[in-house]
C-alpha positions as CSV (number, residue, x, y, z in Angstrom):
1,M,14.2,-22.8,7.4
2,D,17.5,-20.9,7.1
3,L,17.7,-17.4,5.7
4,P,19.3,-18.2,2.3
5,N,16.5,-20.7,1.5
6,L,13.9,-18.1,2.3
7,Y,15.5,-15.6,0.0
8,L,15.9,-18.3,-2.7
9,I,12.2,-19.2,-2.5
10,C,11.2,-15.5,-2.8
11,L,13.5,-15.0,-5.8
12,G,12.1,-18.2,-7.4
13,V,8.4,-17.4,-6.7
14,G,8.9,-13.8,-8.1
15,L,10.6,-15.0,-11.2
16,V,8.1,-17.8,-11.9
17,F,5.2,-15.4,-11.3
18,T,6.7,-12.8,-13.6
19,T,7.3,-15.4,-16.3
20,V,3.9,-17.0,-16.1
21,S,2.2,-13.6,-16.1
22,A,4.2,-12.5,-19.2
23,F,3.2,-15.6,-21.1
24,A,-0.4,-15.7,-19.8
25,G,-0.8,-12.0,-20.6
26,H,0.5,-12.5,-24.1
27,L,-1.6,-15.5,-24.8
28,M,-4.8,-14.2,-23.1
29,G,-4.7,-10.6,-24.2
30,G,-3.0,-9.1,-21.1
31,H,-6.2,-8.2,-19.2
32,D,-5.1,-7.9,-15.6
33,F,-6.6,-6.0,-12.7
34,H,-4.8,-2.8,-11.5
35,G,-7.0,-2.3,-8.5
36,S,-9.2,0.8,-9.1
37,L,-10.3,2.7,-6.0
38,D,-12.5,5.0,-8.0
39,A,-15.9,4.3,-9.6
40,H,-14.5,4.8,-13.1
41,A,-14.2,2.4,-15.9
42,E,-10.5,2.7,-16.1
43,T,-7.4,1.2,-14.6
44,G,-5.3,2.7,-11.9
45,A,-5.6,3.5,-8.3
46,G,-5.9,6.6,-6.3
47,S,-7.6,9.9,-6.6
48,H,-5.6,11.3,-9.5
49,H,-8.4,10.4,-12.0
50,M,-5.8,9.4,-14.5
51,P,-5.6,5.9,-15.7
52,G,-2.3,4.4,-14.7
53,F,-0.3,1.8,-13.0
54,S,-1.2,0.8,-9.4
55,A,1.4,0.4,-6.7
56,L,-0.4,-2.9,-5.8
57,S,-0.4,-4.3,-9.3
58,P,0.7,-7.9,-9.8
59,T,3.8,-6.6,-11.6
60,T,5.0,-4.4,-8.8
61,I,4.3,-7.1,-6.2
62,A,6.2,-9.6,-8.2
63,L,9.1,-7.1,-8.6
64,F,9.1,-6.5,-4.9
65,I,9.2,-10.3,-4.0
66,T,11.9,-10.9,-6.7
67,A,14.1,-8.0,-5.5
68,F,13.7,-9.0,-1.9
69,G,14.9,-12.6,-2.6
70,G,17.7,-11.5,-4.9
71,L,19.0,-8.7,-2.6
72,G,18.6,-11.0,0.4
73,L,20.8,-13.6,-1.3
74,I,23.4,-11.0,-2.0
75,F,23.4,-9.6,1.6
76,V,23.8,-13.0,3.2
77,R,26.9,-13.6,1.2
78,F,28.7,-10.7,2.9
79,E,30.1,-11.2,6.4
80,M,28.9,-7.8,7.6
81,T,25.3,-8.4,6.6
82,R,25.0,-12.1,7.1
83,G,22.7,-12.0,10.1
84,W,18.9,-11.8,9.7
85,W,18.7,-8.6,11.8
86,L,20.6,-6.7,9.1
87,S,20.0,-8.7,5.8
88,I,16.2,-8.7,6.1
89,P,15.8,-4.9,6.7
90,L,18.4,-4.2,3.9
91,A,16.6,-6.5,1.5
92,L,13.2,-4.9,2.4
93,V,14.5,-1.4,1.8
94,G,16.1,-2.5,-1.4
95,A,13.0,-4.3,-2.6
96,F,10.9,-1.2,-1.9
97,A,13.3,0.9,-3.8
98,V,13.3,-1.4,-6.8
99,A,9.5,-1.6,-6.8
100,A,9.2,2.2,-6.4
101,V,11.6,2.9,-9.3
102,A,9.7,0.4,-11.5
103,L,6.4,1.9,-10.4
104,Q,7.5,5.4,-11.5
105,F,8.9,4.0,-14.7
106,F,5.6,2.3,-15.6
107,R,3.5,5.3,-14.5
108,S,5.5,7.5,-16.8
109,I,5.0,5.1,-19.7
110,F,1.3,4.9,-19.0
111,K,1.0,8.6,-18.7
112,I,2.4,9.0,-22.2
113,T,0.4,6.1,-23.7
114,Q,-2.9,7.0,-22.0
115,S,-3.0,10.5,-23.4
116,S,-6.1,10.9,-25.5
117,S,-7.0,12.6,-28.7
118,E,-10.3,13.6,-27.0
119,S,-10.8,17.3,-27.2
120,H,-10.6,19.6,-24.2
121,V,-14.0,21.3,-23.8
122,G,-12.6,24.6,-22.5
123,R,-10.8,25.1,-25.8
124,L,-13.9,24.7,-28.0
125,V,-15.6,28.0,-27.4
126,G,-15.0,30.2,-30.5
127,I,-14.3,27.4,-33.0
128,N,-16.5,26.8,-36.0
129,G,-18.5,23.7,-36.7
130,T,-21.0,22.4,-39.2
131,I,-24.6,21.5,-38.6
132,I,-25.1,17.8,-39.4
133,T,-28.6,17.4,-38.0
134,P,-30.8,20.5,-38.4
135,I,-31.6,22.5,-35.3
136,P,-35.3,23.2,-35.0
137,A,-36.6,26.4,-33.3
138,D,-35.9,26.0,-29.6
139,G,-34.8,22.4,-30.2
140,V,-31.7,20.3,-30.4
141,G,-29.7,19.3,-33.5
142,E,-26.2,18.1,-34.0
143,I,-22.9,19.7,-35.0
144,A,-19.6,18.4,-36.2
145,Y,-16.3,20.2,-35.4
146,V,-12.6,19.5,-35.9
147,Q,-10.1,19.9,-33.1
148,G,-6.5,18.7,-33.0
149,G,-7.0,17.0,-36.4
150,S,-9.9,14.8,-35.1
151,R,-13.6,15.2,-36.1
152,Y,-16.1,15.2,-33.3
153,S,-19.9,15.6,-33.1
154,A,-22.1,16.9,-30.3
155,P,-25.7,17.8,-29.6
156,A,-26.3,21.5,-30.1
157,R,-28.8,24.3,-29.6
158,E,-28.9,27.7,-31.3
159,E,-28.3,30.5,-28.7
160,D,-31.4,32.5,-29.7
161,G,-33.6,29.5,-30.3
162,V,-33.8,30.1,-34.0
163,P,-33.8,27.1,-36.5
164,V,-30.5,26.3,-38.3
165,A,-30.4,24.3,-41.5
166,S,-28.1,21.3,-42.1
167,G,-24.8,22.3,-43.6
168,S,-24.7,25.7,-42.0
169,T,-21.4,26.9,-40.5
170,V,-21.8,27.9,-36.8
171,T,-19.6,29.1,-34.0
172,I,-19.6,27.4,-30.6
173,T,-20.5,30.1,-28.0
174,R,-20.7,28.1,-24.8
175,I,-21.0,24.5,-23.5
176,V,-23.3,23.4,-20.8
177,G,-22.8,19.8,-19.7
178,T,-22.7,17.9,-23.0
179,Q,-24.9,20.5,-24.9
180,F,-23.2,22.9,-27.2
181,Y,-24.7,26.3,-27.8
182,V,-24.0,27.8,-31.3
183,R,-24.6,30.9,-33.5
184,V,-24.6,31.0,-37.2
185,A,-21.2,32.2,-38.3
């Protein structure tokens, strides 16, 4: 097989894969695997613990193959880079560059879209909440609080172990695990 045909096949396979993926993802809900290396129920790979876009996702692989074929076809057209010993390395470097730029682009998009309205626990100490399930003496009830415009609820204990009636306003004093400790405000 001659070099231009190899590049043409790579270009064609990449374009067909991208087109089929786009239509299949649109028709079937776009549930693709991004290769998680963590034991989390989220997409993304690596130890950054942030959902994201994997370097080995089908999209980046298809981009790499497409760029390799397209750049290879360009390089074999020039007299200086016509030989395989120069066109293949140049096409590989170019394909890695295209895939890396696309990866950074997609990761920046995912970083923005994956930001959450979930509250940050460290910022909750000192804010007020309302008892929605009474706290019995030395027992657990439930509070509701608002942070960042969103309403949340959490299990709560009174700091001194005294009972607190439903509807009482309390202040969050500390958080241990998922349990909130409160005092009547």
